[in-house]
C-alpha positions as CSV (number, residue, x, y, z in Angstrom):
1,M,-14.1,-52.8,-12.4
2,S,-15.8,-56.1,-12.8
3,G,-17.5,-58.7,-10.7
4,D,-17.1,-62.5,-11.0
5,T,-20.7,-63.7,-10.9
6,D,-21.1,-65.0,-14.5
7,D,-20.4,-68.6,-13.4
8,I,-22.6,-68.4,-10.3
9,T,-26.2,-69.4,-11.0
10,V,-27.6,-68.4,-7.5
11,I,-26.0,-65.5,-5.7
12,V,-28.4,-65.5,-2.7
13,E,-30.3,-68.4,-1.2
14,T,-32.2,-68.6,2.0
15,S,-33.9,-71.5,3.6
16,A,-36.7,-71.0,6.1
17,L,-35.0,-67.8,7.2
18,T,-36.8,-66.4,10.2
19,Q,-36.1,-63.3,12.2
20,R,-38.1,-62.4,15.3
21,F,-37.9,-59.4,17.6
22,G,-39.9,-60.3,20.6
23,S,-43.4,-61.0,19.4
24,T,-42.8,-59.3,16.0
25,V,-41.9,-61.6,13.1
26,A,-39.7,-59.5,10.7
27,L,-38.9,-62.4,8.4
28,D,-41.3,-65.4,8.2
29,A,-39.6,-68.6,7.0
30,L,-38.3,-67.1,3.8
31,D,-37.2,-69.5,1.0
32,V,-35.6,-67.2,-1.6
33,Q,-33.2,-67.5,-4.5
34,M,-31.7,-64.6,-6.3
35,R,-29.8,-64.9,-9.6
36,P,-27.1,-62.7,-11.2
37,G,-28.3,-59.3,-12.6
38,V,-30.4,-56.7,-10.8
39,T,-32.9,-58.0,-8.3
40,G,-35.6,-55.7,-6.9
41,L,-36.4,-56.4,-3.2
42,V,-39.8,-54.8,-2.9
43,G,-42.4,-54.2,-0.2
44,A,-43.9,-51.5,1.9
45,N,-41.9,-49.9,4.7
46,G,-41.7,-52.5,7.5
47,A,-42.0,-55.5,5.1
48,G,-38.7,-56.9,6.2
49,K,-36.4,-55.7,3.4
50,T,-33.7,-54.1,5.6
51,T,-33.8,-57.0,8.0
52,L,-33.2,-59.4,5.1
53,L,-30.2,-57.3,3.8
54,H,-28.7,-57.3,7.3
55,A,-29.1,-61.1,7.6
56,L,-27.4,-61.6,4.2
57,L,-24.4,-59.5,5.4
58,G,-24.1,-61.5,8.6
59,L,-25.0,-58.4,10.7
60,R,-27.9,-60.3,12.4
61,T,-28.1,-63.9,13.6
62,P,-31.5,-65.3,12.4
63,T,-33.9,-66.8,14.8
64,L,-34.2,-69.8,12.5
65,G,-33.1,-70.9,9.1
66,S,-30.1,-70.1,7.1
67,A,-28.7,-68.1,4.2
68,R,-25.9,-68.3,1.7
69,V,-24.5,-65.4,-0.3
70,L,-22.0,-66.0,-3.2
71,G,-21.8,-69.5,-1.8
72,L,-20.7,-68.3,1.6
73,D,-22.4,-68.5,5.1
74,P,-22.9,-64.9,6.3
75,L,-22.4,-66.0,9.9
76,S,-19.4,-68.3,9.8
77,Q,-17.7,-66.6,6.8
78,G,-18.9,-63.0,7.4
79,A,-15.6,-61.3,7.0
80,T,-14.8,-63.1,3.7
81,L,-18.2,-62.4,2.4
82,R,-18.3,-58.7,3.3
83,A,-15.0,-58.2,1.4
84,K,-16.9,-59.4,-1.8
85,V,-20.1,-57.4,-1.2
86,G,-20.7,-53.6,-1.4
87,F,-23.5,-52.2,0.8
88,A,-25.2,-48.8,0.9
89,P,-27.6,-48.4,3.9
90,E,-30.7,-46.4,3.8
91,R,-29.7,-44.3,6.8
92,D,-27.6,-41.2,6.2
93,V,-24.5,-42.2,8.2
94,L,-21.9,-40.2,6.3
95,P,-19.4,-38.3,8.5
96,D,-19.8,-34.6,7.6
97,E,-16.2,-33.6,8.3
98,M,-14.6,-36.1,5.9
99,R,-13.9,-35.5,2.2
100,A,-15.8,-37.7,-0.1
101,V,-12.7,-39.3,-1.6
102,D,-11.2,-40.0,1.9
103,F,-14.4,-41.6,3.0
104,V,-14.7,-43.9,0.0
105,R,-11.0,-44.8,0.2
106,H,-11.3,-45.7,3.9
107,L,-14.1,-48.1,3.3
108,A,-12.3,-49.7,0.4
109,Q,-9.4,-50.3,2.7
110,V,-11.7,-51.8,5.3
111,R,-12.9,-54.2,2.7
112,G,-9.3,-55.3,2.1
113,L,-7.8,-53.2,-0.7
114,P,-4.2,-51.9,-0.3
115,S,-3.9,-48.2,0.4
116,S,-2.7,-47.2,-3.0
117,E,-5.3,-49.2,-4.9
118,A,-8.0,-48.0,-2.5
119,R,-7.0,-44.4,-3.3
120,T,-7.3,-45.0,-7.1
121,R,-10.5,-46.9,-6.7
122,A,-12.1,-44.2,-4.6
123,S,-11.3,-41.6,-7.2
124,D,-12.5,-43.8,-10.1
125,S,-15.8,-44.7,-8.4
126,L,-16.6,-41.1,-7.6
127,W,-16.0,-40.2,-11.2
128,L,-18.2,-43.1,-12.3
129,V,-21.2,-41.8,-10.2
130,G,-20.7,-38.2,-11.4
131,L,-18.8,-36.7,-8.5
132,G,-15.3,-36.6,-9.9
133,E,-15.0,-32.8,-9.7
134,E,-16.6,-32.8,-6.2
135,R,-14.5,-35.6,-4.8
136,T,-12.5,-33.4,-2.5
137,R,-15.5,-31.7,-1.0
138,T,-16.5,-32.5,2.6
139,L,-19.6,-34.6,2.9
140,G,-21.3,-32.1,5.1
141,T,-21.4,-29.6,2.2
142,M,-23.0,-32.0,-0.2
143,S,-26.7,-32.2,-1.2
144,T,-28.9,-35.2,-0.5
145,G,-28.5,-36.3,-4.1
146,Q,-24.7,-36.1,-3.9
147,R,-24.6,-37.9,-0.6
148,Q,-26.6,-40.8,-2.2
149,R,-24.1,-40.9,-5.0
150,V,-21.2,-41.1,-2.4
151,K,-23.0,-44.1,-0.8
152,L,-23.2,-45.7,-4.2
153,A,-19.5,-44.9,-4.9
154,Q,-18.3,-46.5,-1.7
155,A,-20.4,-49.6,-2.3
156,I,-18.7,-50.3,-5.7
157,A,-15.2,-49.0,-5.0
158,S,-13.8,-52.3,-3.7
159,D,-14.7,-54.1,-7.0
160,P,-17.5,-56.2,-5.4
161,Q,-19.2,-59.2,-6.9
162,L,-22.5,-58.1,-5.4
163,V,-23.9,-54.7,-4.3
164,L,-26.8,-54.4,-1.8
165,L,-28.6,-51.0,-2.0
166,D,-31.2,-50.1,0.7
167,E,-33.6,-47.5,-0.6
168,P,-30.9,-45.8,-2.7
169,T,-33.3,-43.1,-4.0
170,S,-34.7,-42.1,-0.6
171,G,-35.1,-38.3,-0.2
172,L,-34.5,-37.6,-3.9
173,D,-36.7,-35.7,-6.3
174,P,-37.9,-37.5,-9.5
175,T,-35.0,-36.2,-11.6
176,Q,-32.4,-37.3,-9.1
177,R,-34.2,-40.7,-8.7
178,S,-34.1,-41.3,-12.4
179,E,-30.4,-40.4,-12.5
180,I,-29.5,-42.8,-9.7
181,L,-31.5,-45.7,-11.3
182,T,-29.7,-45.1,-14.6
183,L,-26.4,-45.3,-12.8
184,I,-27.4,-48.5,-11.1
185,G,-28.4,-50.1,-14.4
186,E,-25.1,-48.9,-16.1
187,I,-23.0,-50.2,-13.2
188,S,-24.6,-53.7,-13.4
189,N,-24.6,-54.0,-17.2
190,E,-21.2,-52.5,-18.0
191,H,-19.2,-53.8,-15.0
192,S,-20.9,-57.2,-14.5
193,V,-21.9,-56.5,-10.9
194,S,-25.0,-58.1,-9.5
195,V,-27.2,-55.7,-7.5
196,V,-30.0,-56.2,-5.0
197,L,-32.0,-53.0,-4.9
198,S,-34.4,-52.6,-1.9
199,S,-37.3,-50.2,-2.6
200,H,-40.9,-49.6,-1.7
201,L,-41.4,-47.8,-5.0
202,L,-42.6,-50.4,-7.4
203,A,-42.2,-48.3,-10.5
204,E,-38.4,-48.0,-9.7
205,V,-38.0,-51.7,-9.6
206,E,-39.9,-52.2,-12.8
207,R,-37.7,-49.8,-14.6
208,V,-34.3,-51.2,-13.7
209,C,-34.6,-54.8,-12.3
210,D,-34.4,-58.2,-14.0
211,H,-35.7,-60.2,-11.1
212,V,-38.0,-59.4,-8.2
213,V,-38.4,-60.7,-4.6
214,A,-41.6,-59.2,-3.1
215,L,-42.2,-59.2,0.7
216,D,-45.2,-58.3,2.8
217,A,-45.0,-58.3,6.6
218,G,-42.0,-60.5,6.4
219,R,-43.6,-63.1,4.2
220,L,-42.6,-63.9,0.6
221,V,-45.3,-62.7,-1.8
222,A,-43.6,-63.6,-5.1
223,S,-40.2,-64.3,-6.5
224,G,-38.8,-64.7,-10.0
225,P,-38.0,-62.9,-13.3
226,L,-39.8,-59.6,-13.6
227,A,-41.1,-60.5,-17.1
228,E,-42.8,-63.6,-15.7
229,L,-44.3,-61.9,-12.7
230,V,-46.0,-59.2,-14.7
231,G,-47.0,-61.7,-17.4
232,D,-46.6,-60.8,-21.1
233,G,-47.4,-57.2,-20.1
234,E,-51.0,-57.3,-21.4
235,G,-54.3,-57.2,-19.7
236,V,-57.7,-55.5,-20.1
237,T,-59.5,-52.9,-17.9
238,L,-63.3,-53.0,-18.2
239,E,-65.2,-50.2,-16.5
240,L,-69.0,-50.5,-16.4
241,V,-71.6,-47.8,-16.1
242,D,-73.1,-47.8,-12.6
243,V,-76.8,-47.9,-13.2
244,A,-79.7,-49.3,-11.2
245,E,-81.1,-51.4,-14.0
246,P,-80.6,-54.1,-14.6
247,A,-79.9,-54.8,-10.9
248,G,-76.7,-56.8,-10.2
249,S,-75.4,-56.4,-13.8
250,V,-71.8,-55.7,-12.6
251,D,-71.9,-58.9,-10.4
252,L,-73.3,-60.8,-13.3
253,V,-70.5,-59.7,-15.7
254,E,-67.9,-60.6,-13.1
255,N,-69.3,-64.0,-12.4
256,T,-69.7,-64.7,-16.1
257,L,-66.0,-63.8,-16.8
258,R,-64.8,-65.9,-13.8
259,G,-66.8,-68.8,-15.0
260,A,-65.1,-68.5,-18.4
261,G,-61.7,-68.8,-16.7
262,V,-60.8,-65.1,-16.8
263,E,-58.7,-63.7,-14.0
264,V,-60.7,-60.8,-12.5
265,Q,-59.8,-58.2,-10.0
266,R,-62.7,-56.0,-9.1
267,L,-62.6,-52.4,-7.8
268,G,-66.1,-51.1,-7.6
269,T,-67.5,-51.0,-11.2
270,T,-64.0,-51.6,-12.7
271,L,-62.8,-55.1,-13.6
272,R,-59.2,-55.8,-14.3
273,L,-59.0,-58.8,-16.5
274,G,-56.0,-61.2,-17.1
275,G,-55.1,-64.7,-17.8
276,G,-55.5,-64.7,-21.6
277,D,-54.7,-63.1,-24.9
278,R,-55.6,-59.4,-25.1
279,D,-58.1,-59.8,-28.0
280,E,-59.7,-62.8,-26.4
281,L,-60.2,-60.9,-23.1
282,C,-61.8,-58.1,-25.0
283,D,-64.2,-60.4,-26.8
284,R,-65.1,-62.2,-23.6
285,A,-65.7,-58.9,-21.9
286,R,-68.1,-57.7,-24.6
287,D,-70.0,-61.0,-24.6
288,A,-70.4,-60.9,-20.8
289,V,-71.6,-57.3,-20.9
290,A,-74.1,-58.0,-23.6
291,E,-75.4,-61.1,-21.8
292,A,-75.8,-59.1,-18.6
293,G,-77.5,-56.2,-20.3
294,A,-74.8,-53.9,-18.8
295,R,-73.2,-50.8,-20.3
296,I,-69.5,-50.2,-21.0
297,R,-67.9,-46.9,-19.9
298,R,-64.4,-47.9,-20.8
299,L,-62.6,-51.0,-22.3
300,E,-58.9,-50.7,-22.8
301,T,-55.8,-52.8,-22.8
302,R,-53.3,-52.3,-19.9
303,R,-49.9,-53.5,-18.8
304,R,-49.8,-55.7,-15.7
305,T,-47.6,-54.1,-13.0
306,L,-46.1,-55.1,-9.7
307,A,-48.8,-53.2,-8.0
308,D,-51.3,-55.6,-9.6
309,L,-49.2,-58.5,-8.2
310,F,-49.5,-57.2,-4.7
311,E,-53.2,-56.5,-5.0
312,A,-53.8,-60.1,-6.3
313,T,-51.8,-61.7,-3.5
314,S,-53.5,-59.6,-0.8
315,A,-57.0,-60.2,-2.1
């Protein structure tokens, strides 16, 4: 099982992609590029993630704009594209009466594989996701975690170049989520399959993804390599003691740091500092506190996360 995306520099590209449902704007003029590897499509529920995935598959006609996936137009070349792309929807749409292997085989045939090859691929993909011994069980007898694995198996059974996964850990406990994320990483790394993983859980995306596309209410918040979006992984948290004297000391510390070019996010008496070397930020924090006559409760280094990115862009 292997994809053919090594020679493709951009696997997904949208231009002013807009999707409206009446007065609701689900996608707001998105200009996005996704590159080979594992891309996290992140945002709160209702951010437009599922709508974007459907547009990339050619399942919806956008109100405005366009998209290309693996160099193909999802609208005019939808059938060709969907033969190259695996998709696991968020909704549990598995037919309870079918055996897992029959379900996976059927969808592999729908995507164009001959019957004998589809049968082999179905069995192989179920073994790959840890359901080899359960492959003849009916779907209705499987747990939520097993059903999520079946959805992943059918998405990869046809040897796709790209797999789109919509909330693949939905309904799972922490252990099951960890196992599914490990599987996704292994499938991408070992079989050279690019993955777009839609999730509202930022920690999941940080664990397994190389790139990130972040949406908020249909608008693009940020896009790029994960390492660049979270910086070098270093920042400083400065928590000050909330005292009446001297008055306005927290404000003064904040203003002094901003004036020195430090990036500051304030939450009450806690200041999150970025935009510089860790040691330099600590020194500037101590100097600003001393100048303001304030008192430090806590000063520690911290890793910048995707949650910080969302907070910064919504401030």
